[in-house]
N, CA, C, O and the ligand as a Tripos MOL2 file, in Angstrom:
@<TRIPOS>MOLECULE
protein
  309   307    78     0     0
PROTEIN
NO_CHARGES

@<TRIPOS>ATOM
      1 N           0.9220   -1.2200    0.0020 N.3       1 MET1
      2 CA         -0.0340    0.0670   -0.0100 C.3       1 MET1
      3 C           0.9190    1.2670   -0.0280 C.2       1 MET1
      4 O           1.9030    1.3580    0.7060 O.2       1 MET1
      5 N           0.5640    2.1240   -0.8770 N.am      2 PRO2
      6 CA          1.4710    3.3470   -0.9090 C.3       2 PRO2
      7 C           1.2260    4.3630    0.2460 C.2       2 PRO2
      8 O           0.1260    4.4920    0.7830 O.2       2 PRO2
      9 N           2.2460    5.0170    0.5580 N.am      3 LEU3
     10 CA          2.1990    6.1340    1.8070 C.3       3 LEU3
     11 C           1.9900    7.4350    1.0020 C.2       3 LEU3
     12 O           2.6560    7.8850    0.0680 O.2       3 LEU3
     13 N           0.7140    7.9970    1.7080 N.am      4 TYR4
     14 CA          0.4810    9.2160    0.9980 C.3       4 TYR4
     15 C           0.5460   10.2580    2.2320 C.2       4 TYR4
     16 O           0.4250    9.9240    3.4110 O.2       4 TYR4
     17 N           0.7610   11.6040    1.7580 N.am      5 GLU5
     18 CA          0.7770   12.6530    2.8400 C.3       5 GLU5
     19 C          -0.3450   13.5540    2.5080 C.2       5 GLU5
     20 O          -0.7490   13.7430    1.3610 O.2       5 GLU5
     21 N          -0.8320   14.1030    3.5840 N.am      6 TYR6
     22 CA         -2.0320   14.7920    3.6870 C.3       6 TYR6
     23 C          -1.6710   16.1190    4.3600 C.2       6 TYR6
     24 O          -0.7250   16.2140    5.1420 O.2       6 TYR6
     25 N          -2.4330   17.0920    4.0340 N.am      7 TYR7
     26 CA         -2.3770   18.3880    4.7870 C.3       7 TYR7
     27 C          -3.6020   18.6760    5.3880 C.2       7 TYR7
     28 O          -4.6310   18.4140    4.7650 O.2       7 TYR7
     29 N          -3.6660   19.2590    6.6960 N.am      8 CYS8
     30 CA         -4.9580   19.5410    7.5260 C.3       8 CYS8
     31 C          -4.9700   21.1680    7.3810 C.2       8 CYS8
     32 O          -4.0360   21.8250    7.8420 O.2       8 CYS8
     33 N          -6.0790   21.7890    6.7160 N.am      9 ALA9
     34 CA         -6.3540   23.1180    6.7400 C.3       9 ALA9
     35 C          -6.8790   23.6960    8.0220 C.2       9 ALA9
     36 O          -7.0790   24.9020    8.1700 O.2       9 ALA9
     37 N          -7.0980   22.7790    8.9510 N.am     10 ASP10
     38 CA         -7.5880   23.3330   10.2690 C.3      10 ASP10
     39 C          -6.6120   23.4260   11.2200 C.2      10 ASP10
     40 O          -6.7540   24.2950   12.0800 O.2      10 ASP10
     41 N          -5.5220   22.6230   11.2540 N.am     11 CYS11
     42 CA         -4.3700   22.8180   12.3040 C.3      11 CYS11
     43 C          -3.1030   22.9710   11.4120 C.2      11 CYS11
     44 O          -2.0210   22.8500   11.9870 O.2      11 CYS11
     45 N          -3.1100   23.2020   10.1850 N.am     12 HIS12
     46 CA         -1.8860   23.1920    9.2770 C.3      12 HIS12
     47 C          -0.8790   22.2010    9.5970 C.2      12 HIS12
     48 O           0.3040   22.5240    9.7050 O.2      12 HIS12
     49 N          -1.3250   20.8940    9.7710 N.am     13 ASN13
     50 CA         -0.4400   19.9340   10.2340 C.3      13 ASN13
     51 C          -0.4410   18.9540    8.8930 C.2      13 ASN13
     52 O          -1.4120   18.8930    8.1390 O.2      13 ASN13
     53 N           0.6470   18.2780    8.7230 N.am     14 THR14
     54 CA          0.8940   17.3540    7.6650 C.3      14 THR14
     55 C           1.0860   16.0560    8.3430 C.2      14 THR14
     56 O           1.7760   15.9520    9.3570 O.2      14 THR14
     57 N           0.3530   14.8680    7.6700 N.am     15 PHE15
     58 CA          0.5050   13.5760    8.4120 C.3      15 PHE15
     59 C           0.4300   12.6550    7.1120 C.2      15 PHE15
     60 O          -0.1170   12.9010    6.0370 O.2      15 PHE15
     61 N           1.1930   11.4320    7.5480 N.am     16 ASP16
     62 CA          1.0570   10.3980    6.4690 C.3      16 ASP16
     63 C           0.1500    9.2840    6.7080 C.2      16 ASP16
     64 O          -0.2140    9.0640    7.8630 O.2      16 ASP16
     65 N          -0.2170    8.6270    5.8380 N.am     17 ALA17
     66 CA         -1.4560    7.5810    5.8750 C.3      17 ALA17
     67 C          -1.1830    6.5740    4.8110 C.2      17 ALA17
     68 O          -0.9930    6.9230    3.6450 O.2      17 ALA17
     69 N          -1.1600    5.3690    5.1820 N.am     18 LEU18
     70 CA         -1.0890    4.3280    4.2210 C.3      18 LEU18
     71 C          -2.4830    4.0430    3.6780 C.2      18 LEU18
     72 O          -3.4060    3.7840    4.4510 O.2      18 LEU18
     73 N          -2.6450    4.0870    2.3690 N.am     19 ARG19
     74 CA         -3.9870    3.7970    1.7430 C.3      19 ARG19
     75 C          -4.0420    3.1620    0.4260 C.2      19 ARG19
     76 O          -2.9810    3.0760   -0.1920 O.2      19 ARG19
     77 N          -4.8650    2.8120    0.0250 N.am     20 THR20
     78 CA         -4.8620    2.0430   -1.3220 C.3      20 THR20
     79 C          -5.1400    3.2260   -2.3280 C.2      20 THR20
     80 O          -5.6600    4.2820   -1.9680 O.2      20 THR20
     81 N          -4.8070    2.9940   -3.4280 N.am     21 MET21
     82 CA         -4.5870    4.0750   -4.5490 C.3      21 MET21
     83 C          -6.0210    4.5920   -4.7660 C.2      21 MET21
     84 O          -6.1600    5.8150   -4.8030 O.2      21 MET21
     85 N          -7.1160    3.7960   -4.9160 N.am     22 ASP22
     86 CA         -8.3070    4.2930   -5.0730 C.3      22 ASP22
     87 C          -8.8100    5.0060   -3.9360 C.2      22 ASP22
     88 O          -9.7570    5.7540   -4.1800 O.2      22 ASP22
     89 N          -8.4360    4.9570   -2.8410 N.am     23 LYS23
     90 CA         -8.7750    5.8020   -1.6380 C.3      23 LYS23
     91 C          -7.9070    7.0160   -1.4670 C.2      23 LYS23
     92 O          -8.1550    7.7690   -0.5250 O.2      23 LYS23
     93 N          -6.8970    7.2860   -2.2990 N.am     24 ALA24
     94 CA         -5.9360    8.2080   -1.9250 C.3      24 ALA24
     95 C          -6.4460    9.6130   -2.0160 C.2      24 ALA24
     96 O          -5.9080   10.4730   -1.3190 O.2      24 ALA24
     97 N          -7.4320    9.9220   -2.8080 N.am     25 ASP25
     98 CA         -8.0650   11.2820   -2.7360 C.3      25 ASP25
     99 C          -9.4340   11.2520   -1.9850 C.2      25 ASP25
    100 O         -10.2650   12.1400   -2.1750 O.2      25 ASP25
    101 N          -9.6220   10.3480   -1.2400 N.am     26 ALA26
    102 CA        -10.9540   10.2960   -0.4100 C.3      26 ALA26
    103 C         -10.5200   11.1440    0.6690 C.2      26 ALA26
    104 O          -9.3440   11.3760    0.9500 O.2      26 ALA26
    105 N         -11.6930   11.6630    1.3450 N.am     27 THR27
    106 CA        -11.4170   12.5040    2.6480 C.3      27 THR27
    107 C         -10.8630   11.6890    3.6960 C.2      27 THR27
    108 O         -11.3220   10.5870    3.9990 O.2      27 THR27
    109 N          -9.8080   12.2720    4.2830 N.am     28 ILE28
    110 CA         -9.2770   11.5800    5.4550 C.3      28 ILE28
    111 C          -9.3620   12.4550    6.6770 C.2      28 ILE28
    112 O          -9.1700   13.6690    6.6100 O.2      28 ILE28
    113 N          -9.6560   11.8180    7.8100 N.am     29 GLN29
    114 CA         -9.5980   12.5780    9.1240 C.3      29 GLN29
    115 C          -8.1450   12.9000    9.5800 C.2      29 GLN29
    116 O          -7.2450   12.0600    9.5850 O.2      29 GLN29
    117 N          -8.0030   14.2220    9.9690 N.am     30 CYS30
    118 CA         -6.5860   14.6750   10.4330 C.3      30 CYS30
    119 C          -6.2560   13.9680   11.6680 C.2      30 CYS30
    120 O          -7.1070   13.8860   12.5530 O.2      30 CYS30
    121 N          -5.0350   13.4210   11.8160 N.am     31 LYS31
    122 CA         -4.5460   12.6170   12.9240 C.3      31 LYS31
    123 C          -4.3490   13.6060   14.0230 C.2      31 LYS31
    124 O          -4.1950   13.1110   15.1390 O.2      31 LYS31
    125 N          -4.3260   14.7390   13.9420 N.am     32 SER32
    126 CA         -3.9510   15.7360   14.9780 C.3      32 SER32
    127 C          -5.4230   16.3410   15.7310 C.2      32 SER32
    128 O          -5.7300   16.2460   16.9190 O.2      32 SER32
    129 N          -6.1220   16.9210   14.7250 N.am     33 CYS33
    130 CA         -7.2870   17.6720   15.3910 C.3      33 CYS33
    131 C          -8.6840   16.9200   14.9150 C.2      33 CYS33
    132 O          -9.7800   17.3460   15.2780 O.2      33 CYS33
    133 N          -8.5480   15.8750   14.1510 N.am     34 GLU34
    134 CA         -9.7200   15.0510   13.8670 C.3      34 GLU34
    135 C         -10.4940   15.8040   12.7200 C.2      34 GLU34
    136 O         -11.5550   15.3430   12.2990 O.2      34 GLU34
    137 N          -9.9550   16.9660   12.2190 N.am     35 GLY35
    138 CA        -10.6680   17.5580   11.0620 C.3      35 GLY35
    139 C         -10.8320   16.8760   10.0050 C.2      35 GLY35
    140 O         -10.2040   15.8370    9.8000 O.2      35 GLY35
    141 N         -11.8060   17.4270    9.0870 N.am     36 ARG36
    142 CA        -12.0540   16.8550    7.8970 C.3      36 ARG36
    143 C         -11.5390   17.6950    6.5450 C.2      36 ARG36
    144 O         -11.6910   17.2710    5.3990 O.2      36 ARG36
    145 N         -10.9300   18.9080    6.8730 N.am     37 HIS37
    146 CA        -10.6470   19.6930    5.9210 C.3      37 HIS37
    147 C          -9.0210   19.3540    5.5510 C.2      37 HIS37
    148 O          -8.0710   20.0800    5.8430 O.2      37 HIS37
    149 N          -8.9640   18.1710    4.8940 N.am     38 THR38
    150 CA         -7.7470   17.7290    4.6390 C.3      38 THR38
    151 C          -7.7190   17.5870    3.0610 C.2      38 THR38
    152 O          -8.7230   17.4630    2.3590 O.2      38 THR38
    153 N          -6.3750   17.6240    2.6040 N.am     39 SER39
    154 CA         -6.2360   17.3190    1.3310 C.3      39 SER39
    155 C          -4.8250   16.7320    1.0400 C.2      39 SER39
    156 O          -3.8250   17.0250    1.6950 O.2      39 SER39
    157 N          -4.8490   15.8970    0.0180 N.am     40 ARG40
    158 CA         -3.6590   15.1500   -0.3170 C.3      40 ARG40
    159 C          -2.4080   16.0520   -0.5940 C.2      40 ARG40
    160 O          -2.6460   17.0430   -1.2840 O.2      40 ARG40
    161 N          -1.1900   15.8890   -0.1980 N.am     41 VAL41
    162 CA         -0.0020   16.4790   -0.6760 C.3      41 VAL41
    163 C           0.6960   15.5930   -1.6070 C.2      41 VAL41
    164 O           1.1470   14.5140   -1.2220 O.2      41 VAL41
    165 N           0.8000   15.9760   -2.7450 N.am     42 LEU42
    166 CA          1.6880   15.1180   -3.7230 C.3      42 LEU42
    167 C           3.1420   15.3330   -3.3230 C.2      42 LEU42
    168 O           3.6000   16.3450   -2.7930 O.2      42 LEU42
    169 N           3.8370   14.1540   -3.6810 N.am     43 SER43
    170 CA          5.1600   14.2320   -3.2370 C.3      43 SER43
    171 C           5.9900   15.2160   -4.4580 C.2      43 SER43
    172 O           7.1040   15.7180   -4.3080 O.2      43 SER43
    173 N           5.2570   15.3090   -5.4840 N.am     44 VAL44
    174 CA          5.6920   16.2730   -6.4450 C.3      44 VAL44
    175 C           6.0190   17.6810   -5.9620 C.2      44 VAL44
    176 O           7.0340   18.3290   -6.2180 O.2      44 VAL44
    177 N           4.9250   18.0550   -5.1810 N.am     45 PHE45
    178 CA          5.0490   19.4560   -4.6380 C.3      45 PHE45
    179 C           6.0160   19.4950   -3.6250 C.2      45 PHE45
    180 O           6.4960   20.5930   -3.3430 O.2      45 PHE45
    181 N           6.4000   18.4630   -3.0090 N.am     46 ALA46
    182 CA          7.6140   18.6970   -1.8820 C.3      46 ALA46
    183 C           8.9420   18.8320   -2.7480 C.2      46 ALA46
    184 O           9.9240   19.4450   -2.3270 O.2      46 ALA46
    185 N           8.9010   18.2890   -3.8370 N.am     47 ALA47
    186 CA         10.3540   18.3870   -4.5720 C.3      47 ALA47
    187 C          10.2120   19.8210   -5.4620 C.2      47 ALA47
    188 O          11.1930   20.1900   -6.1090 O.2      47 ALA47
    189 N           9.1370   20.5100   -5.4770 N.am     48 ARG48
    190 CA          9.0990   21.5020   -6.2800 C.3      48 ARG48
    191 C          10.0380   22.8040   -5.9770 C.2      48 ARG48
    192 O          10.3480   23.5080   -6.9380 O.2      48 ARG48
    193 N          10.4090   23.0780   -4.9310 N.am     49 PRO49
    194 CA         11.3930   24.1110   -4.5740 C.3      49 PRO49
    195 C          12.6880   23.7790   -5.4930 C.2      49 PRO49
    196 O          13.2640   24.6250   -6.1780 O.2      49 PRO49
    197 N          13.0260   22.5080   -5.4050 N.am     50 LYS50
    198 CA         14.2700   22.2350   -5.8900 C.3      50 LYS50
    199 C          14.0610   22.3420   -7.4470 C.2      50 LYS50
    200 O          14.9430   22.8570   -8.1350 O.2      50 LYS50
    201 N          12.9320   21.8720   -7.9930 N.am     51 ALA51
    202 CA         12.8030   21.9870   -9.4640 C.3      51 ALA51
    203 C          12.8960   23.5500   -9.9490 C.2      51 ALA51
    204 O          13.5680   23.9480  -10.9000 O.2      51 ALA51
    205 N          12.2830   24.1470   -9.3070 N.am     52 GLU52
    206 CA         12.2030   25.7230   -9.5690 C.3      52 GLU52
    207 C          13.5520   26.2530   -9.5270 C.2      52 GLU52
    208 O          13.9500   27.0900  -10.3370 O.2      52 GLU52
    209 N          14.3400   25.7220   -8.4830 N.am     53 GLN53
    210 CA         15.7400   26.3740   -8.6030 C.3      53 GLN53
    211 C          16.5320   25.8160   -9.8400 C.2      53 GLN53
    212 O          17.3120   26.5400  -10.4590 O.2      53 GLN53
    213 N          16.3090   24.5300  -10.1710 N.am     54 ASN54
    214 CA         17.1150   24.1200  -11.3410 C.3      54 ASN54
    215 C          16.5040   24.8510  -12.6760 C.2      54 ASN54
    216 O          17.1370   24.9710  -13.7240 O.2      54 ASN54
    217 N          15.3760   25.2470  -12.4960 N.am     55 LYS55
    218 CA         14.9400   25.7520  -13.6290 C.3      55 LYS55
    219 C          15.2810   27.2210  -13.9500 C.2      55 LYS55
    220 O          15.1560   27.7330  -15.0630 O.2      55 LYS55
    221 N          15.7380   27.8500  -12.8090 N.am     56 LYS56
    222 CA         16.1170   29.1900  -12.8140 C.3      56 LYS56
    223 C          17.4640   29.1090  -13.4540 C.2      56 LYS56
    224 O          17.7260   29.9290  -14.3330 O.2      56 LYS56
    225 N          18.4220   28.1360  -13.0810 N.am     57 VAL57
    226 CA         19.6130   28.3210  -13.4260 C.3      57 VAL57
    227 C          19.9340   28.3930  -14.9160 C.2      57 VAL57
    228 O          20.8070   29.1860  -15.2680 O.2      57 VAL57
    229 N          19.2840   27.6040  -15.8690 N.am     58 PRO58
    230 CA         19.4870   27.7410  -17.3660 C.3      58 PRO58
    231 C          18.9800   29.0770  -17.7460 C.2      58 PRO58
    232 O          19.5270   29.6850  -18.6660 O.2      58 PRO58
    233 N          18.0120   29.5610  -17.1310 N.am     59 THR59
    234 CA         17.2990   30.9500  -17.6980 C.3      59 THR59
    235 C          18.3390   32.0210  -17.3850 C.2      59 THR59
    236 O          18.6310   32.8670  -18.2290 O.2      59 THR59
    237 N          18.9290   31.9870  -16.1110 N.am     60 THR60
    238 CA         20.0070   32.8160  -15.7350 C.3      60 THR60
    239 C          21.1490   32.8120  -16.7030 C.2      60 THR60
    240 O          21.5260   33.8610  -17.2270 O.2      60 THR60
    241 N          21.7730   31.5240  -16.9790 N.am     61 VAL61
    242 CA         22.8540   31.4180  -17.8450 C.3      61 VAL61
    243 C          22.6010   31.8500  -19.2040 C.2      61 VAL61
    244 O          23.4910   32.3410  -19.8980 O.2      61 VAL61
    245 N          21.2730   31.6600  -19.6480 N.am     62 THR62
    246 CA         20.9090   32.1700  -21.0850 C.3      62 THR62
    247 C          21.0260   33.6360  -21.3390 C.2      62 THR62
    248 O          21.6390   34.1710  -22.2630 O.2      62 THR62
    249 N          20.2940   34.2510  -20.3090 N.am     63 VAL63
    250 CA         20.1850   35.5220  -20.3180 C.3      63 VAL63
    251 C          21.5920   36.3360  -19.8890 C.2      63 VAL63
    252 O          22.0610   37.2050  -20.6240 O.2      63 VAL63
    253 N          22.1150   36.0100  -18.8080 N.am     64 GLY64
    254 CA         23.2660   36.6730  -18.2680 C.3      64 GLY64
    255 C          24.4500   36.0730  -18.9460 C.2      64 GLY64
    256 O          25.4580   36.7770  -18.8840 O.2      64 GLY64
    257 N          24.5650   34.9980  -19.5480 N.am     65 GLY65
    258 CA         25.8230   34.3880  -20.1360 C.3      65 GLY65
    259 C          26.0340   35.0450  -21.5070 C.2      65 GLY65
    260 O          27.1590   35.2690  -21.9540 O.2      65 GLY65
    261 N          24.9090   35.3380  -22.1440 N.am     66 GLY66
    262 CA         25.0140   36.0970  -23.4550 C.3      66 GLY66
    263 C          25.6500   37.4390  -23.2860 C.2      66 GLY66
    264 O          26.6260   37.7840  -23.9520 O.2      66 GLY66
    265 N          25.0750   38.1920  -22.3770 N.am     67 GLY67
    266 CA         25.4640   39.4990  -22.3460 C.3      67 GLY67
    267 C          26.8260   39.6050  -21.6390 C.2      67 GLY67
    268 O          27.5590   40.5640  -21.8840 O.2      67 GLY67
    269 N          27.1960   38.6170  -20.7420 N.am     68 GLY68
    270 CA         28.5200   38.6230  -19.9500 C.3      68 GLY68
    271 C          29.5940   38.3000  -21.0360 C.2      68 GLY68
    272 O          30.6650   38.9070  -21.0100 O.2      68 GLY68
    273 N          29.3270   37.3290  -22.0190 N.am     69 CYS69
    274 CA         30.3720   37.0820  -22.9460 C.3      69 CYS69
    275 C          30.8760   38.1110  -23.7470 C.2      69 CYS69
    276 O          32.0850   38.2840  -23.9000 O.2      69 CYS69
    277 N          29.7840   38.9840  -24.4010 N.am     70 CYS70
    278 CA         30.0130   40.0710  -25.3070 C.3      70 CYS70
    279 C          30.5710   41.5330  -24.3520 C.2      70 CYS70
    280 O          31.0260   42.5620  -24.8520 O.2      70 CYS70
    281 N          30.3940   41.2800  -23.0030 N.am     71 GLY71
    282 CA         30.8610   42.1060  -22.2200 C.3      71 GLY71
    283 C          32.3120   42.4080  -22.0470 C.2      71 GLY71
    284 O          32.7810   43.4330  -21.5520 O.2      71 GLY71
    285 N          32.9690   41.3630  -22.5280 N.am     72 GLY72
    286 CA         34.4970   41.4240  -22.3800 C.3      72 GLY72
    287 C          35.0640   40.3690  -21.6050 C.2      72 GLY72
    288 O          36.2800   40.1820  -21.6350 O.2      72 GLY72
    289 N          34.2140   39.5790  -20.8320 N.am     73 SER73
    290 CA         34.8170   38.3840  -19.9010 C.3      73 SER73
    291 C          35.3890   37.3600  -20.6790 C.2      73 SER73
    292 O          36.3430   36.7260  -20.2270 O.2      73 SER73
    293 N          34.9030   37.1080  -21.8450 N.am     74 CYS74
    294 CA         35.3920   35.9640  -22.6100 C.3      74 CYS74
    295 C          36.0740   36.3790  -23.9040 C.2      74 CYS74
    296 O          36.5010   35.4680  -24.6130 O.2      74 CYS74
    297 N          36.2060   37.4420  -24.2390 N.am     75 GLY75
    298 CA         36.8190   38.0210  -25.2500 C.3      75 GLY75
    299 C          35.9070   37.8480  -26.6980 C.2      75 GLY75
    300 O          35.9540   36.8390  -27.4020 O.2      75 GLY75
    301 N          35.1330   38.9680  -26.9600 N.am     76 CYS76
    302 CA         34.1440   38.8890  -27.9750 C.3      76 CYS76
    303 C          34.9900   39.2350  -29.2640 C.2      76 CYS76
    304 O          35.9780   39.9690  -29.2610 O.2      76 CYS76
    305 N          34.4160   38.5510  -30.4450 N.am     77 HIS77
    306 CA         35.1650   38.6910  -31.7110 C.3      77 HIS77
    307 C          34.9570   40.0100  -32.2860 C.2      77 HIS77
    308 O          35.5030   40.3140  -33.3460 O.2      77 HIS77
    309 ZN         -5.9620   18.9390   11.7550 Zn       78 ZN78
@<TRIPOS>BOND
     1     1     2 1
     2     2     3 1
     3     3     4 2
     4     3     5 am
     5     5     6 1
     6     6     7 1
     7     7     8 2
     8     7     9 am
     9     9    10 1
    10    10    11 1
    11    11    12 2
    12    11    13 am
    13    13    14 1
    14    14    15 1
    15    15    16 2
    16    15    17 am
    17    17    18 1
    18    18    19 1
    19    19    20 2
    20    19    21 am
    21    21    22 1
    22    22    23 1
    23    23    24 2
    24    23    25 am
    25    25    26 1
    26    26    27 1
    27    27    28 2
    28    27    29 am
    29    29    30 1
    30    30    31 1
    31    31    32 2
    32    31    33 am
    33    33    34 1
    34    34    35 1
    35    35    36 2
    36    35    37 am
    37    37    38 1
    38    38    39 1
    39    39    40 2
    40    39    41 am
    41    41    42 1
    42    42    43 1
    43    43    44 2
    44    43    45 am
    45    45    46 1
    46    46    47 1
    47    47    48 2
    48    47    49 am
    49    49    50 1
    50    50    51 1
    51    51    52 2
    52    51    53 am
    53    53    54 1
    54    54    55 1
    55    55    56 2
    56    55    57 am
    57    57    58 1
    58    58    59 1
    59    59    60 2
    60    59    61 am
    61    61    62 1
    62    62    63 1
    63    63    64 2
    64    63    65 am
    65    65    66 1
    66    66    67 1
    67    67    68 2
    68    67    69 am
    69    69    70 1
    70    70    71 1
    71    71    72 2
    72    71    73 am
    73    73    74 1
    74    74    75 1
    75    75    76 2
    76    75    77 am
    77    77    78 1
    78    78    79 1
    79    79    80 2
    80    79    81 am
    81    81    82 1
    82    82    83 1
    83    83    84 2
    84    83    85 am
    85    85    86 1
    86    86    87 1
    87    87    88 2
    88    87    89 am
    89    89    90 1
    90    90    91 1
    91    91    92 2
    92    91    93 am
    93    93    94 1
    94    94    95 1
    95    95    96 2
    96    95    97 am
    97    97    98 1
    98    98    99 1
    99    99   100 2
   100    99   101 am
   101   101   102 1
   102   102   103 1
   103   103   104 2
   104   103   105 am
   105   105   106 1
   106   106   107 1
   107   107   108 2
   108   107   109 am
   109   109   110 1
   110   110   111 1
   111   111   112 2
   112   111   113 am
   113   113   114 1
   114   114   115 1
   115   115   116 2
   116   115   117 am
   117   117   118 1
   118   118   119 1
   119   119   120 2
   120   119   121 am
   121   121   122 1
   122   122   123 1
   123   123   124 2
   124   123   125 am
   125   125   126 1
   126   126   127 1
   127   127   128 2
   128   127   129 am
   129   129   130 1
   130   130   131 1
   131   131   132 2
   132   131   133 am
   133   133   134 1
   134   134   135 1
   135   135   136 2
   136   135   137 am
   137   137   138 1
   138   138   139 1
   139   139   140 2
   140   139   141 am
   141   141   142 1
   142   142   143 1
   143   143   144 2
   144   143   145 am
   145   145   146 1
   146   146   147 1
   147   147   148 2
   148   147   149 am
   149   149   150 1
   150   150   151 1
   151   151   152 2
   152   151   153 am
   153   153   154 1
   154   154   155 1
   155   155   156 2
   156   155   157 am
   157   157   158 1
   158   158   159 1
   159   159   160 2
   160   159   161 am
   161   161   162 1
   162   162   163 1
   163   163   164 2
   164   163   165 am
   165   165   166 1
   166   166   167 1
   167   167   168 2
   168   167   169 am
   169   169   170 1
   170   170   171 1
   171   171   172 2
   172   171   173 am
   173   173   174 1
   174   174   175 1
   175   175   176 2
   176   175   177 am
   177   177   178 1
   178   178   179 1
   179   179   180 2
   180   179   181 am
   181   181   182 1
   182   182   183 1
   183   183   184 2
   184   183   185 am
   185   185   186 1
   186   186   187 1
   187   187   188 2
   188   187   189 am
   189   189   190 1
   190   190   191 1
   191   191   192 2
   192   191   193 am
   193   193   194 1
   194   194   195 1
   195   195   196 2
   196   195   197 am
   197   197   198 1
   198   198   199 1
   199   199   200 2
   200   199   201 am
   201   201   202 1
   202   202   203 1
   203   203   204 2
   204   203   205 am
   205   205   206 1
   206   206   207 1
   207   207   208 2
   208   207   209 am
   209   209   210 1
   210   210   211 1
   211   211   212 2
   212   211   213 am
   213   213   214 1
   214   214   215 1
   215   215   216 2
   216   215   217 am
   217   217   218 1
   218   218   219 1
   219   219   220 2
   220   219   221 am
   221   221   222 1
   222   222   223 1
   223   223   224 2
   224   223   225 am
   225   225   226 1
   226   226   227 1
   227   227   228 2
   228   227   229 am
   229   229   230 1
   230   230   231 1
   231   231   232 2
   232   231   233 am
   233   233   234 1
   234   234   235 1
   235   235   236 2
   236   235   237 am
   237   237   238 1
   238   238   239 1
   239   239   240 2
   240   239   241 am
   241   241   242 1
   242   242   243 1
   243   243   244 2
   244   243   245 am
   245   245   246 1
   246   246   247 1
   247   247   248 2
   248   247   249 am
   249   249   250 1
   250   250   251 1
   251   251   252 2
   252   251   253 am
   253   253   254 1
   254   254   255 1
   255   255   256 2
   256   255   257 am
   257   257   258 1
   258   258   259 1
   259   259   260 2
   260   259   261 am
   261   261   262 1
   262   262   263 1
   263   263   264 2
   264   263   265 am
   265   265   266 1
   266   266   267 1
   267   267   268 2
   268   267   269 am
   269   269   270 1
   270   270   271 1
   271   271   272 2
   272   271   273 am
   273   273   274 1
   274   274   275 1
   275   275   276 2
   276   275   277 am
   277   277   278 1
   278   278   279 1
   279   279   280 2
   280   279   281 am
   281   281   282 1
   282   282   283 1
   283   283   284 2
   284   283   285 am
   285   285   286 1
   286   286   287 1
   287   287   288 2
   288   287   289 am
   289   289   290 1
   290   290   291 1
   291   291   292 2
   292   291   293 am
   293   293   294 1
   294   294   295 1
   295   295   296 2
   296   295   297 am
   297   297   298 1
   298   298   299 1
   299   299   300 2
   300   299   301 am
   301   301   302 1
   302   302   303 1
   303   303   304 2
   304   303   305 am
   305   305   306 1
   306   306   307 1
   307   307   308 2
@<TRIPOS>SUBSTRUCTURE
     1 MET1         2 RESIDUE 1 A MET
     2 PRO2         6 RESIDUE 1 A PRO
     3 LEU3        10 RESIDUE 1 A LEU
     4 TYR4        14 RESIDUE 1 A TYR
     5 GLU5        18 RESIDUE 1 A GLU
     6 TYR6        22 RESIDUE 1 A TYR
     7 TYR7        26 RESIDUE 1 A TYR
     8 CYS8        30 RESIDUE 1 A CYS
     9 ALA9        34 RESIDUE 1 A ALA
    10 ASP10       38 RESIDUE 1 A ASP
    11 CYS11       42 RESIDUE 1 A CYS
    12 HIS12       46 RESIDUE 1 A HIS
    13 ASN13       50 RESIDUE 1 A ASN
    14 THR14       54 RESIDUE 1 A THR
    15 PHE15       58 RESIDUE 1 A PHE
    16 ASP16       62 RESIDUE 1 A ASP
    17 ALA17       66 RESIDUE 1 A ALA
    18 LEU18       70 RESIDUE 1 A LEU
    19 ARG19       74 RESIDUE 1 A ARG
    20 THR20       78 RESIDUE 1 A THR
    21 MET21       82 RESIDUE 1 A MET
    22 ASP22       86 RESIDUE 1 A ASP
    23 LYS23       90 RESIDUE 1 A LYS
    24 ALA24       94 RESIDUE 1 A ALA
    25 ASP25       98 RESIDUE 1 A ASP
    26 ALA26      102 RESIDUE 1 A ALA
    27 THR27      106 RESIDUE 1 A THR
    28 ILE28      110 RESIDUE 1 A ILE
    29 GLN29      114 RESIDUE 1 A GLN
    30 CYS30      118 RESIDUE 1 A CYS
    31 LYS31      122 RESIDUE 1 A LYS
    32 SER32      126 RESIDUE 1 A SER
    33 CYS33      130 RESIDUE 1 A CYS
    34 GLU34      134 RESIDUE 1 A GLU
    35 GLY35      138 RESIDUE 1 A GLY
    36 ARG36      142 RESIDUE 1 A ARG
    37 HIS37      146 RESIDUE 1 A HIS
    38 THR38      150 RESIDUE 1 A THR
    39 SER39      154 RESIDUE 1 A SER
    40 ARG40      158 RESIDUE 1 A ARG
    41 VAL41      162 RESIDUE 1 A VAL
    42 LEU42      166 RESIDUE 1 A LEU
    43 SER43      170 RESIDUE 1 A SER
    44 VAL44      174 RESIDUE 1 A VAL
    45 PHE45      178 RESIDUE 1 A PHE
    46 ALA46      182 RESIDUE 1 A ALA
    47 ALA47      186 RESIDUE 1 A ALA
    48 ARG48      190 RESIDUE 1 A ARG
    49 PRO49      194 RESIDUE 1 A PRO
    50 LYS50      198 RESIDUE 1 A LYS
    51 ALA51      202 RESIDUE 1 A ALA
    52 GLU52      206 RESIDUE 1 A GLU
    53 GLN53      210 RESIDUE 1 A GLN
    54 ASN54      214 RESIDUE 1 A ASN
    55 LYS55      218 RESIDUE 1 A LYS
    56 LYS56      222 RESIDUE 1 A LYS
    57 VAL57      226 RESIDUE 1 A VAL
    58 PRO58      230 RESIDUE 1 A PRO
    59 THR59      234 RESIDUE 1 A THR
    60 THR60      238 RESIDUE 1 A THR
    61 VAL61      242 RESIDUE 1 A VAL
    62 THR62      246 RESIDUE 1 A THR
    63 VAL63      250 RESIDUE 1 A VAL
    64 GLY64      254 RESIDUE 1 A GLY
    65 GLY65      258 RESIDUE 1 A GLY
    66 GLY66      262 RESIDUE 1 A GLY
    67 GLY67      266 RESIDUE 1 A GLY
    68 GLY68      270 RESIDUE 1 A GLY
    69 CYS69      274 RESIDUE 1 A CYS
    70 CYS70      278 RESIDUE 1 A CYS
    71 GLY71      282 RESIDUE 1 A GLY
    72 GLY72      286 RESIDUE 1 A GLY
    73 SER73      290 RESIDUE 1 A SER
    74 CYS74      294 RESIDUE 1 A CYS
    75 GLY75      298 RESIDUE 1 A GLY
    76 CYS76      302 RESIDUE 1 A CYS
    77 HIS77      306 RESIDUE 1 A HIS
    78 ZN78       309 GROUP 0 **** ****
C-alpha cells in the first residue's frame, strides 16, 4: 500500500497515511485535530522548490551568459 501525505487546513499539520490508490483522494480525518478539511499532498509538490531552482539556473545562464560574454569577460570577436 502506498504512503500518502495529507495536509490539514484546520491545524496546518501534515501527516502520512497508508491507503490504497483508489482511496488516495478520498477525505481522510486529520490525525491531530480530527478535522476533515484535509487534502492530499503530492510528493511532486515537496520536490518543487528544488525543481524551480534548477529551472532558474538555465534561464539565468542564457540571459546573463550572452551579455556577459560580449561584455568582455571571454573576449568577443
Ligand atoms: Zn488537523
